[in-house]
MIDRENMI-297657 format. One record per residue (C-alpha): x, y, z. Coordinates in steps of 0.1 Angstrom, whole numbers, padded with zeros to 4 digits, always signed. Example, Ala and Ser with C-alpha at 12.3 -4.5 7.8 and 13.67 -1.06 7.14 Angstrom:
<pts>
+0123-0045+0078;+0137-0011+0071;
</pts>
This chain:
<pts>
+0155-0109-0047;+0145-0120-0083;+0106-0116-0090;+0105-0145-0113;+0124-0169-0086;+0105-0156-0059;+0069-0165-0076;+0069-0190-0103;+0066-0226-0100;+0094-0242-0098;+0106-0268-0124;+0100-0308-0121;+0122-0316-0151;+0155-0307-0168;+0146-0319-0200;+0164-0310-0232;+0198-0292-0238;+0176-0262-0246;+0144-0247-0246;+0128-0260-0276;+0108-0231-0298;+0074-0247-0308;+0048-0232-0286;+0020-0250-0264;-0016-0246-0278;-0032-0216-0263;+0002-0197-0262;+0000-0158-0258;+0023-0131-0269;+0040-0120-0234;+0028-0093-0213;+0056-0088-0190;+0098-0094-0195;+0118-0104-0169;+0160-0099-0169;+0179-0116-0147;+0216-0097-0141;+0234-0122-0121;+0261-0101-0102;+0264-0091-0066;+0295-0074-0052;+0296-0100-0024;+0274-0132-0017;+0250-0135+0009;+0247-0170+0025;+0212-0173+0027;+0207-0167-0010;+0200-0194-0034;+0194-0174-0064;+0217-0172-0096;+0244-0149-0081;+0282-0146-0090;+0302-0120-0065;+0336-0111-0065;+0359-0103-0091;+0331-0113-0119;+0309-0081-0104;+0336-0056-0105;+0371-0043-0111;+0390-0052-0144;+0377-0086-0148;+0340-0080-0147;+0316-0097-0168;+0289-0070-0165;+0298-0058-0199;+0295-0094-0214;+0262-0098-0197;+0249-0068-0212;+0261-0075-0247;+0248-0112-0243;+0214-0099-0226;+0207-0078-0258;+0217-0113-0285;+0192-0133-0265;+0168-0104-0268;+0169-0109-0309;+0170-0146-0309;+0138-0147-0283;+0117-0121-0303;+0131-0141-0333;+0114-0172-0318;+0083-0157-0308;+0075-0141-0341;+0082-0180-0354;+0058-0194-0327;+0030-0170-0314;+0007-0145-0332;+0014-0111-0322;-0019-0095-0314;-0024-0055-0333;-0004-0033-0306;+0012-0058-0281;+0033-0041-0264;+0050-0051-0229;+0033-0037-0197;+0061-0047-0171;+0098-0048-0174;+0117-0065-0144;+0154-0063-0138;+0166-0085-0108;+0192-0101-0097;+0217-0106-0082;+0223-0066-0080;+0213-0053-0119;+0218-0016-0100;+0250-0026-0106;+0242-0018-0145;+0256+0012-0160;+0228+0038-0165;+0242+0036-0205;+0241-0006-0204;+0203+0000-0188;+0193+0026-0214;+0207+0008-0244;+0186-0025-0233;+0158-0010-0225;+0157+0010-0257;+0163-0029-0276;+0133-0041-0258;+0112-0013-0268;+0121-0016-0307;+0118-0054-0308;+0089-0061-0282;+0073-0028-0277;+0072-0011-0243;+0037+0003-0238;+0031+0040-0229;+0027+0040-0190;+0044+0005-0186;+0059-0002-0148;+0099-0007-0153;+0116-0018-0123;+0149-0020-0112;+0160-0038-0081;+0189-0026-0061;+0208-0030-0029;+0212+0003-0008;+0248+0005+0002;+0268+0033-0014;+0286+0008-0039;+0257-0010-0047;+0226+0015-0054;+0242+0027-0092;+0228+0059-0096;+0188+0062-0090;+0188+0097-0114;+0203+0082-0143;+0183+0051-0141;+0151+0071-0139;+0165+0092-0169;+0168+0057-0187;+0132+0049-0179;+0130+0032-0146;+0098+0040-0128;+0101+0015-0102;+0127+0008-0075;+0128-0021-0056;+0153-0020-0027;+0166-0049-0008;+0164-0039+0031;+0160-0069+0045;+0163-0055+0079;+0167-0023+0101;+0184-0042+0127;+0225-0038+0121;+0231-0071+0141;+0205-0090+0118;+0221-0072+0089;+0257-0086+0097;+0243-0121+0102;+0226-0123+0073;+0260-0111+0055;+0245-0078+0042;+0270-0049+0028;+0246-0019+0040;+0234-0002+0070;+0200+0010+0077;+0211+0047+0074;+0221+0032+0036;+0184+0023+0030;+0172+0057+0039;+0196+0077+0014;+0187+0053-0013;+0148+0059-0007;+0156+0101-0008;+0177+0093-0040;+0149+0075-0057;+0123+0102-0048;+0142+0127-0059;+0152+0114-0090;+0109+0114-0097;+0107+0077-0090;+0067+0070-0093;+0070+0040-0067;+0096+0027-0043;+0091-0005-0021;+0115-0023+0008;+0121-0060+0010;+0121-0072+0041;+0132-0106+0055;+0116-0125+0086;+0124-0156+0108;+0159-0148+0103;+0189-0159+0128;+0185-0142+0162;+0155-0121+0154;+0129-0112+0178;+0095-0101+0180;+0111-0064+0190;+0135-0063+0165;+0111-0071+0137;+0086-0049+0150;+0116-0023+0149;+0125-0033+0115;+0088-0027+0103;+0084+0009+0121;+0120+0016+0107;+0103+0008+0072;+0072+0027+0071;+0090+0058+0086;+0106+0060+0049;+0072+0061+0036;+0078+0034+0011;+0051+0027-0017;+0051-0012-0016;+0063-0036+0014;+0072-0072+0009;+0076-0095+0037;+0094-0128+0030;+0102-0155+0051;+0137-0167+0049;+0137-0198+0032;+0167-0221+0035;+0168-0246+0007;+0194-0268-0008;+0193-0266-0046;+0215-0294-0049;+0192-0324-0031;+0164-0305-0053;+0183-0316-0085;+0184-0278-0096;+0223-0276-0098;+0230-0298-0133;+0245-0285-0166;+0206-0274-0175;+0196-0269-0140;+0186-0230-0132;+0205-0230-0098;+0239-0230-0087;+0256-0252-0062;+0258-0240-0027;+0289-0231-0016;+0304-0249+0015;+0303-0218+0036;+0267-0208+0028;+0257-0243+0031;+0272-0243+0068;+0256-0211+0075;+0220-0224+0063;+0225-0254+0088;+0233-0235+0115;+0203-0208+0107;+0173-0237+0098;+0183-0250+0135;+0174-0215+0149;+0141-0211+0132;+0107-0218+0143;+0075-0220+0130;+0052-0203+0157;+0076-0180+0157;+0076-0169+0121;+0039-0169+0121;+0038-0147+0151;+0061-0124+0133;+0040-0126+0100;+0009-0113+0117;+0028-0084+0136;+0035-0074+0098;-0001-0081+0086;-0012-0057+0117;+0012-0027+0115;+0009-0026+0075;-0023-0028+0073;-0026-0001+0104;-0004+0023+0082;-0026+0021+0051;-0008-0005+0032;-0035-0032+0017;-0027-0069+0016;-0026-0083-0020;-0007-0115-0023;+0009-0135+0005;+0040-0114+0009;+0029-0082-0004;+0016-0051+0004;+0010-0021-0012;-0009+0018-0011;-0037+0023-0034;-0019+0024-0076;+0012+0006-0059;+0010-0032-0067;+0038-0044-0084;+0021-0049-0117;+0049-0071-0129;+0043-0098-0102;+0006-0098-0107;+0013-0112-0142;+0027-0141-0129;+0004-0147-0099;-0024-0143-0127;-0006-0170-0152;-0001-0145-0179;+0028-0153-0207;+0062-0136-0198;+0094-0135-0216;+0129-0139-0197;+0165-0133-0202;+0196-0140-0182;+0210-0170-0165;+0185-0188-0147;+0158-0167-0157;+0121-0187-0166;+0096-0178-0192;+0059-0189-0193;+0038-0190-0226;+0008-0186-0207;-0004-0218-0211;+0011-0249-0209;+0053-0245-0216;+0074-0231-0193;+0112-0230-0200;+0142-0217-0185;+0182-0207-0189;+0208-0227-0172;+0223-0211-0143;+0260-0213-0154;+0271-0182-0169;+0302-0197-0189;+0277-0218-0214;+0253-0190-0213;+0279-0162-0225;+0296-0185-0248;+0262-0193-0268;+0256-0160-0273;+0286-0145-0277;+0305-0170-0300;+0341-0165-0311;+0343-0145-0342;+0327-0164-0376;+0303-0181-0350;+0266-0173-0349;+0245-0167-0316;+0224-0196-0304;+0200-0197-0275;+0216-0208-0242;+0211-0245-0227;+0182-0248-0207;+0150-0269-0196;+0115-0268-0202;+0084-0282-0186;+0053-0289-0202;+0016-0291-0182;-0009-0315-0187;-0045-0299-0181;-0045-0311-0146;-0011-0298-0136;-0022-0263-0152;-0053-0261-0135;-0038-0271-0101;-0012-0241-0109;-0040-0218-0118;-0058-0226-0083;-0026-0221-0065;-0015-0186-0079;-0047-0174-0078;-0053-0182-0041;-0021-0160-0034;-0039-0132-0039;-0065-0114-0022;-0085-0110-0057;-0091-0153-0047;-0108-0178-0070;-0135-0166-0091;-0170-0182-0102;-0153-0191-0136;-0123-0210-0122;-0148-0224-0095;-0172-0243-0122;-0138-0255-0142;-0127-0275-0109;-0161-0297-0110;-0140-0315-0137;-0111-0321-0112;-0127-0341-0082;-0096-0344-0062;-0085-0309-0066;-0123-0296-0059;-0125-0322-0022;-0089-0308-0013;-0103-0270-0014;-0136-0282+0003;-0115-0300+0030;-0094-0263+0035;-0126-0246+0041;-0136-0268+0064;-0103-0265+0080;-0110-0226+0081;-0081-0223+0055;-0104-0207+0029;-0134-0187+0032;-0162-0169+0004;-0156-0131+0007;-0184-0106+0000;-0180-0111-0038;-0186-0147-0039;-0150-0155-0040;-0131-0181-0028;-0100-0166-0006;-0073-0176+0022;-0082-0167+0056;-0059-0151+0076;-0052-0188+0089;-0047-0203+0052;-0020-0173+0050;-0003-0188+0074;-0006-0224+0064;-0005-0216+0028;+0025-0242+0019;+0011-0270+0035;-0024-0261+0018;-0008-0261-0017;+0013-0290-0010;-0021-0307-0010;-0035-0295-0045;-0005-0301-0065;
</pts>
């Protein structure tokens, strides 16, 4: 699962043929970089991230080599743009790099190593930086964890989704439970400093018993981090996100039919029960909840995703990837691969240019509402400084007061406003009222 897509607010407009090069007031140098690798050996029917499958991902017609070159070209253009528009603090370097997808573990280690070297040369990678690679655990998908570690990867995020074979088949996954165990073992033997597992709940046919079995199997592998996401079934076509500058691809007919059947089988009350079961089991096993869908052992929070939730600046590369200047401007690359490659790998005699995409400029009210929502996703919650700023936004302040009265928010022992357990279950509804 793409981190940026999972946590960044969705764009509300599709303005402009490509992201503009002028920064908004208060723009900051990025602390993180997200790289989207939009290839999978096969496309899961529930997934609405930017993915190209089949021959585009492997074999003689694979577009992975072209993407690797295009990412290097985009890096140069983005770095040039940053240097023109944002003042770089002395010694600034990236604290995290996250390669998501798709299946970025399909990259050859030499391609990954070359990309990380170029990132370090242009933007700097800080000593001790978190370098995350998402991996599917099947033997044809996982790549070589030892070679990835040698190239600089410090954290592997494994798309396990379930440990129940029938559920994996329903989800269209290519792996089995034993493949997850093998991938974890390979990552450990490679010296990966952190290993995480991504799980899905509220999937078709899932029960409390099967979810418990998945959680127990996951914990038996002693991961450092666990993400548990409710299966969300969206329609990017209806939401207007699939046009020429949109950040999503149109849903395939088969996937659309699968999603319609799956949506009919979902149940909000059951999903709430599954979430509470995960919370209780993970916390009993020593995992601290730190974000609505994420738990970690001490020292293993995903530093990259915290950049998103803390509303700090991040850069992005690849089709469908989103960037943010840390102030008012969000931008994205269009999802369609052909225009992306054409812009960055022009015919002989041409010059690379930024790919098509769009941007969103936030006004002060929207920026503050977004700041509040992202902060409330975290166990850290809202601090006093943010609360004081809310006094200038009566509508937002009143919505938070109503949420506290409904036992969705509380003041913790340090005086910060945080979600209650009930608030975590109803966070989607609460956040909709804060926008």
